VEXDREN-2710 file (C-alpha; in Angstrom, 1 decimal):
% VEXDREN-2710
k/r/px/py/pz
1/MET/4.9/-44.0/34.1
2/SER/8.3/-43.4/32.4
3/ILE/8.6/-43.0/28.7
4/SER/11.6/-43.8/26.4
5/ARG/13.2/-41.2/24.2
6/GLN/12.7/-43.6/21.2
7/ALA/8.9/-43.5/21.9
8/ILE/9.0/-39.7/21.7
9/ILE/11.0/-39.9/18.4
10/ASP/8.6/-42.4/17.0
11/ALA/5.6/-40.2/17.9
12/LEU/7.2/-37.2/16.2
13/SER/8.0/-39.1/13.0
14/SER/4.5/-38.3/11.8
15/VAL/5.0/-34.5/12.0
16/ILE/5.8/-33.0/8.6
17/GLU/7.9/-29.8/8.2
18/PRO/5.5/-27.9/5.8
19/ASP/8.1/-26.2/3.7
20/LEU/10.5/-29.2/3.3
21/LYS/7.7/-31.8/2.9
22/LYS/9.4/-34.4/5.1
23/ASP/9.0/-35.5/8.7
24/VAL/11.0/-33.6/11.3
25/VAL/12.7/-36.8/12.5
26/SER/14.2/-37.8/9.1
27/LEU/15.4/-34.3/8.6
28/HIS/17.1/-34.3/12.0
29/LEU/15.2/-31.3/13.2
30/VAL/14.3/-32.7/16.6
31/LYS/16.3/-32.5/19.8
32/ILE/15.0/-34.0/23.0
33/LEU/16.0/-31.7/25.8
34/ASP/14.6/-33.4/28.9
35/VAL/12.3/-36.3/30.0
36/GLN/11.3/-36.4/33.6
37/ASP/8.3/-38.3/35.0
38/LYS/5.4/-37.0/33.0
39/HIS/7.1/-33.9/31.6
40/ILE/8.7/-33.9/28.1
41/SER/10.8/-31.0/26.7
42/ILE/11.9/-30.9/23.1
43/GLU/13.4/-28.5/20.5
44/VAL/12.2/-28.6/16.9
45/LYS/13.6/-26.5/14.0
46/VAL/11.5/-25.0/11.2
47/SER/12.4/-23.6/7.8
48/ASN/10.0/-20.6/8.0
49/PRO/11.0/-18.3/10.9
50/ALA/7.5/-16.6/10.9
51/MET/5.6/-16.8/14.2
52/HIS/2.6/-18.5/12.6
53/SER/4.8/-21.3/11.3
54/ARG/6.4/-21.8/14.7
55/MET/3.0/-21.9/16.4
56/ARG/1.7/-24.5/14.0
57/MET/4.8/-26.7/14.5
58/ARG/4.4/-26.5/18.3
59/GLU/0.8/-27.5/18.1
60/ALA/1.6/-30.4/15.7
61/CYS/4.3/-31.8/18.0
62/GLN/2.2/-31.6/21.1
63/PHE/-0.8/-33.3/19.3
64/ALA/1.5/-36.1/17.9
65/ILE/2.9/-36.9/21.4
66/GLU/-0.5/-36.7/23.0
67/ARG/-2.0/-39.0/20.4
68/ALA/0.8/-41.6/20.7
69/LEU/1.6/-41.5/24.4
70/GLY/-1.5/-40.2/26.1
71/LYS/-2.8/-37.0/27.6
72/GLU/-1.1/-37.5/31.0
73/PHE/2.1/-36.0/29.7
74/THR/2.9/-32.2/29.6
75/VAL/4.9/-31.3/26.5
76/ASP/7.0/-28.2/26.1
77/VAL/8.1/-27.5/22.5
78/ASP/10.7/-24.9/21.8
79/VAL/10.4/-24.1/18.0
80/VAL/13.4/-22.3/16.5
81/PRO/14.2/-21.2/12.9
82/ILE/16.8/-23.1/11.0
83/LYS/19.9/-20.9/10.8
84/GLY/20.9/-19.3/7.5
85/ASP/24.0/-21.5/7.1
86/GLU/21.8/-24.6/7.7
87/ARG/19.3/-23.7/4.9
88/THR/21.1/-25.5/2.1
89/GLY/20.5/-28.7/0.3
90/GLU/17.8/-30.9/1.9
91/LEU/17.2/-28.4/4.7
92/ARG/15.7/-25.8/2.5
93/LYS/13.5/-26.6/-0.5
94/VAL/12.4/-23.0/-1.2
95/LEU/15.4/-21.2/-2.7
96/PRO/17.9/-24.0/-1.9
97/GLY/21.4/-22.8/-1.5
98/VAL/20.5/-19.2/-0.7
99/LYS/22.0/-18.1/2.6
100/HIS/19.9/-14.9/3.2
101/VAL/16.6/-13.8/1.7
102/ILE/16.1/-10.1/2.5
103/ALA/13.0/-8.2/1.5
104/VAL/13.0/-4.5/0.9
105/ALA/9.6/-2.9/1.7
106/SER/8.0/0.5/2.1
107/GLY/4.7/1.6/3.6
108/LYS/3.8/3.7/0.6
109/GLY/4.8/4.1/-3.0
110/GLY/7.1/6.7/-4.4
111/VAL/9.8/6.7/-1.7
112/GLY/12.5/5.1/-3.8
113/LYS/12.2/1.5/-2.5
114/SER/13.3/0.0/-5.9
115/THR/16.1/2.5/-6.2
116/ILE/17.5/1.4/-2.8
117/SER/16.9/-2.3/-3.4
118/SER/18.6/-2.4/-6.8
119/ASN/21.6/-0.4/-5.6
120/LEU/21.8/-2.6/-2.5
121/ALA/22.0/-5.7/-4.8
122/VAL/24.5/-4.2/-7.2
123/GLY/26.6/-2.9/-4.3
124/LEU/26.7/-6.3/-2.5
125/ALA/27.7/-7.9/-5.8
126/ALA/30.5/-5.4/-6.3
127/LYS/31.9/-6.5/-2.9
128/GLY/32.2/-10.1/-4.1
129/TYR/28.9/-11.6/-2.8
130/GLN/26.8/-13.9/-5.0
131/VAL/23.5/-12.0/-5.3
132/GLY/20.1/-12.5/-6.8
133/TYR/17.3/-10.0/-7.2
134/ILE/13.6/-10.7/-7.4
135/ASP/11.4/-7.9/-8.6
136/ALA/8.2/-8.8/-6.6
137/ASP/6.5/-5.5/-7.4
138/ILE/4.0/-7.4/-9.5
139/TYR/1.9/-4.4/-10.5
140/GLY/4.7/-2.0/-11.3
141/PRO/7.9/-4.0/-12.1
142/SER/10.9/-1.6/-12.5
143/ALA/13.9/-4.0/-12.7
144/PRO/13.9/-4.2/-16.5
145/ILE/14.5/-0.5/-16.7
146/MET/16.8/-0.1/-13.6
147/PHE/19.0/-3.0/-14.8
148/ASP/18.9/-2.1/-18.5
149/LEU/17.1/-5.3/-19.4
150/GLN/13.9/-4.0/-21.1
151/PHE/14.2/-6.2/-24.1
152/GLN/15.5/-9.3/-22.4
153/LYS/13.7/-12.6/-21.8
154/PRO/14.9/-15.4/-19.5
155/ARG/15.6/-18.6/-21.4
156/VAL/14.5/-22.0/-20.3
157/ILE/17.2/-24.5/-19.3
158/ASP/17.2/-28.1/-18.2
159/VAL/18.2/-28.7/-14.6
160/ASP/18.3/-32.4/-13.7
161/GLY/15.5/-33.2/-16.1
162/VAL/13.4/-30.2/-14.9
163/SER/12.7/-27.1/-17.0
164/LYS/13.8/-24.0/-15.2
165/LEU/14.0/-20.3/-16.0
166/GLU/17.5/-18.9/-16.0
167/PRO/17.8/-15.5/-14.3
168/ILE/19.4/-12.8/-16.4
169/VAL/22.8/-11.7/-15.0
170/GLN/23.5/-8.0/-15.1
171/TYR/26.2/-6.2/-13.1
172/GLY/27.0/-9.5/-11.3
173/VAL/23.4/-9.9/-10.1
174/LYS/20.9/-12.6/-11.1
175/VAL/17.7/-10.8/-11.9
176/MET/14.1/-12.0/-12.3
177/SER/11.1/-9.8/-12.8
178/ILE/7.5/-10.3/-14.0
179/GLY/8.3/-7.4/-16.3
180/PHE/10.3/-9.8/-18.4
181/PHE/7.1/-11.6/-19.4
182/ALA/5.0/-8.6/-20.4
183/GLU/5.2/-5.9/-23.1
184/ILE/6.7/-2.6/-22.0
185/ASN/3.3/-0.8/-22.1
186/GLN/1.2/-3.7/-20.8
187/ALA/-0.7/-3.0/-17.6
188/MET/-0.6/-5.7/-14.9
189/VAL/-4.3/-6.0/-14.0
190/TRP/-4.3/-9.1/-11.8
191/ARG/-6.3/-10.2/-8.9
192/GLY/-4.6/-11.3/-5.7
193/PRO/-4.4/-15.1/-6.4
194/MET/-3.0/-14.5/-9.9
195/ALA/-0.3/-12.1/-8.5
196/THR/0.6/-14.6/-5.8
197/LYS/1.0/-17.4/-8.4
198/ALA/3.2/-15.2/-10.6
199/LEU/5.4/-14.4/-7.7
200/ASN/5.8/-18.1/-6.7
201/GLN/6.9/-18.8/-10.3
202/LEU/9.6/-16.2/-10.0
203/VAL/10.8/-17.8/-6.8
204/ASN/10.4/-21.5/-7.5
205/ASP/10.6/-21.9/-11.3
206/ALA/14.0/-20.1/-11.6
207/HIS/17.3/-21.8/-11.2
208/TRP/19.1/-19.6/-8.7
209/GLY/22.0/-21.8/-7.7
210/PRO/24.1/-21.0/-4.6
211/LEU/23.8/-17.4/-3.5
212/ASP/24.8/-15.3/-0.5
213/TYR/21.8/-13.0/-0.9
214/ILE/18.5/-12.7/-2.6
215/ILE/17.1/-9.2/-2.5
216/LEU/13.3/-9.2/-2.8
217/ASP/11.8/-5.9/-3.9
218/LEU/8.3/-5.9/-2.5
219/PRO/5.3/-3.9/-3.7
220/PRO/4.5/-0.8/-1.6
221/GLY/2.0/-1.0/1.1
222/THR/0.7/-3.7/3.4
223/GLY/-1.5/-6.1/1.5
224/ASP/-2.4/-9.6/0.4
225/ILE/0.8/-10.1/-1.6
226/HIS/2.9/-9.4/1.5
227/LEU/1.1/-12.0/3.5
228/SER/1.5/-14.5/0.6
229/ILE/5.2/-13.8/0.5
230/VAL/5.9/-14.4/4.2
231/GLN/3.9/-17.6/4.0
232/SER/5.7/-19.0/1.0
233/VAL/9.2/-17.5/1.1
234/PRO/11.5/-18.0/4.1
235/LEU/12.4/-14.4/4.7
236/ASP/15.4/-13.8/7.0
237/ALA/14.7/-10.0/7.5
238/VAL/13.2/-6.9/6.0
239/VAL/14.7/-3.5/5.1
240/VAL/12.2/-0.7/5.3
241/VAL/12.6/2.4/3.1
242/SER/11.0/5.8/3.7
243/THR/11.5/9.5/3.1
244/PRO/11.7/11.8/6.1
245/GLN/8.3/13.2/5.3
246/THR/5.6/12.8/8.0
247/VAL/3.1/11.2/5.7
248/ALA/5.7/8.6/4.5
249/LEU/6.9/7.9/8.0
250/ALA/3.3/7.2/9.1
251/ASP/3.1/4.5/6.4
252/ALA/6.6/3.2/7.2
253/ARG/5.5/2.7/10.8
254/LYS/2.6/0.6/9.6
255/GLY/4.9/-1.4/7.4
256/VAL/7.2/-2.1/10.4
257/ALA/4.1/-3.0/12.5
258/MET/2.9/-5.5/9.8
259/PHE/6.2/-7.5/9.9
260/GLN/6.2/-7.4/13.7
261/LEU/2.8/-9.0/13.9
262/PRO/2.9/-12.3/15.8
263/ALA/1.5/-14.1/12.8
264/ILE/4.3/-12.8/10.6
265/ALA/7.3/-12.0/12.9
266/VAL/10.0/-11.3/10.4
267/PRO/12.9/-9.2/11.9
268/ILE/13.4/-5.7/10.7
269/LEU/17.0/-5.5/9.6
270/GLY/17.0/-1.7/9.6
271/LEU/15.5/1.5/8.1
272/VAL/16.9/3.5/5.2
273/GLU/16.0/7.2/4.8
274/ASN/15.8/8.0/1.0
275/MET/15.6/11.5/-0.4
276/ALA/17.1/12.7/2.9
277/TRP/18.0/16.1/1.4
278/PHE/18.3/17.7/-2.0
279/SER/21.7/18.8/-3.4
280/PRO/21.7/20.5/-6.8
281/ALA/24.5/19.6/-9.2
282/GLU/25.8/23.2/-9.4
283/LEU/25.8/23.5/-5.6
284/PRO/26.7/20.0/-4.3
285/GLU/27.7/21.3/-0.8
286/ASN/24.2/22.8/-0.3
287/ARG/21.5/20.7/1.4
288/TYR/17.8/21.4/1.2
289/TYR/15.6/19.3/3.5
290/ILE/12.5/19.5/1.3
291/PHE/10.9/16.5/2.9
292/GLY/12.0/17.2/6.5
293/LYS/15.2/16.3/8.3
294/ASP/16.2/13.0/10.0
295/GLY/12.6/11.8/10.2
296/CYS/13.5/8.2/9.4
297/LYS/16.5/8.2/11.7
298/TYR/14.3/9.4/14.6
299/LEU/11.7/6.8/13.8
300/ALA/14.3/4.1/14.0
301/GLU/15.4/5.4/17.4
302/GLU/11.8/5.4/18.6
303/LEU/11.1/1.9/17.4
304/ASN/14.5/0.7/18.7
305/LEU/15.5/-0.5/15.2
306/PRO/18.9/-0.1/13.4
307/PHE/19.3/3.0/11.1
308/LEU/21.2/1.9/8.0
309/GLY/21.8/5.4/6.7
310/PRO/20.5/8.3/4.6
311/MET/20.4/8.6/0.8
312/PRO/20.3/12.1/-0.7
313/LEU/18.0/13.2/-3.5
314/VAL/20.6/13.7/-6.2
315/GLN/19.9/14.0/-9.9
316/SER/22.6/11.5/-10.8
317/VAL/20.8/8.8/-8.8
318/ARG/17.6/9.3/-10.8
319/GLU/19.6/9.4/-14.1
320/ALA/21.5/6.3/-13.2
321/GLY/18.2/4.4/-12.5
322/ASP/16.6/5.6/-15.7
323/SER/19.6/4.7/-17.8
324/GLY/19.8/1.2/-16.3
325/ARG/23.1/1.6/-14.5
326/PRO/22.5/1.8/-10.8
327/ALA/24.4/4.5/-8.9
328/ALA/26.2/1.8/-6.9
329/LEU/28.4/1.3/-10.0
330/GLN/29.8/4.8/-9.6
331/GLN/33.0/5.2/-7.6
332/ASN/34.5/8.0/-5.5
333/THR/31.4/10.1/-5.6
334/GLU/29.2/11.6/-2.9
335/VAL/26.5/9.2/-3.7
336/SER/28.8/6.1/-3.6
337/GLN/29.9/7.2/-0.1
338/TYR/26.3/7.1/1.2
339/LEU/25.6/3.8/-0.5
340/ASP/28.8/2.3/0.9
341/GLU/27.7/3.4/4.4
342/ILE/24.2/1.7/3.9
343/ILE/25.8/-1.5/2.6
344/SER/28.4/-1.6/5.4
345/ASN/25.6/-1.2/8.0
346/PHE/23.6/-3.8/6.2
347/GLU/26.5/-6.3/6.5
348/ARG/26.9/-5.5/10.2
349/GLU/23.2/-6.1/10.9
350/ILE/23.3/-9.4/8.9
351/ARG/26.1/-10.5/11.2
352/LEU/24.1/-9.6/14.3
353/LEU/20.9/-11.1/13.0
354/PRO/21.3/-14.6/14.6
355/PHE/21.7/-12.9/18.0
356/ARG/18.6/-10.7/17.4
357/LYS/16.5/-13.7/16.4
358/THR/17.5/-15.6/19.5
359/ASN/16.6/-12.6/21.7
360/GLU/13.2/-12.2/19.9
361/ALA/12.5/-15.9/20.2
362/LEU/13.2/-15.8/24.0
363/LYS/10.8/-12.8/24.3
364/ALA/8.1/-14.6/22.3
END
C-alpha cells in the first residue's frame, strides 16, 4: 500500500508545537524526507532545543501518522531545533525577536556568576549588540545594585492593546529583575511555584523588542527553578562560571552535568574561571593563586568544553559592581583586557554553536 505525501501532511496537521501553540504544518515546520513502501521519513522543527521537547515531538508525530494511516507503517522522525535566525516573529512566541538566549549558571553561590553575567551583557552592548538582561536569581537579585538601578521601577506601557512592562535601559542594556518589585531589605521567601511564576512574568510580561542577546542570570545550584527555566524559555546555550577551587569545581561539574542530561540537553557554550588569581592594587604585577591555579581551565579540557577565559580577583571589579558601574565600562585596564578576551571567545563560540548543535543532534 502506497501513501501520498498529502496524506502524511494531513495527518501531521493535528500535531501542535507546544511553545508556538499552532500545528507544525501551518508553521511550515515539517519536511517529508522520504516515502517508500511502508516506510516514512520526516523532519520536524521545534522551538525548544531541549531533548525532552524533541522526544515529545517525535512521539506526537509518530502517533498522529499511526492513528491516521495505520500501524503498518514505520515512521522515522528527525526532530531538530529551529535555528536562532529563524526564531523571530511567528516562529518564536517566547521572547520573539531575540536571536540568542544565553543563561549564565554556577554550581554554587559566591563564585561571581552575577559579576560575569552583568559584565558580559554590558561588554556585548558596548560592541554594538542589542542586549537584554534578566536577573533570574529570584532569591537574591543583584541587578538593581550592579546596574545602579536600586530605586528604579519599570513602567507599564501599551503594546498593541496589551499592557507590558518596559525594561529599564542602563549602559545600553535592557534590564529586568525581580528586585525592581521588592523593597531593598525585603527577603524573597517564596516556594518553587511562586518563584517560577515570577520568572515567567519577567520573561513574558516585558516588552523586549528585537535583540541580539538576552543574558539570563540564573540562581546558583541545580534545582527546581533551573528545570522550570529550560521547560519555559528556549535557551540556546549556557555559560558556566566557577572559581578554580576544588569545592567550586565539584559543583560546577554538577552544573554542567545537569544541562547535559537527556531531559534538558542545553549546549554548554563554555566555562569562565572567576577569581583566577589575586593582584593587589599596589602590586598589580603580582599574582597570588589563593583558590588554586587553572582549575576551571583543566575542567573544561577534561569535559571537552570551550574555556572562555580567566577573570582575576581585583579590587576594582568588586568596587565597580558595588557602585553600579560594571568593570566592562572601563577601558585600557588589565581587567578590561580579560573581559575583552572572554567576550571575544563568547562571540566565537556563538558562531560555532549551530555546528555543535548539529553534531550533538547526530550523536543523540
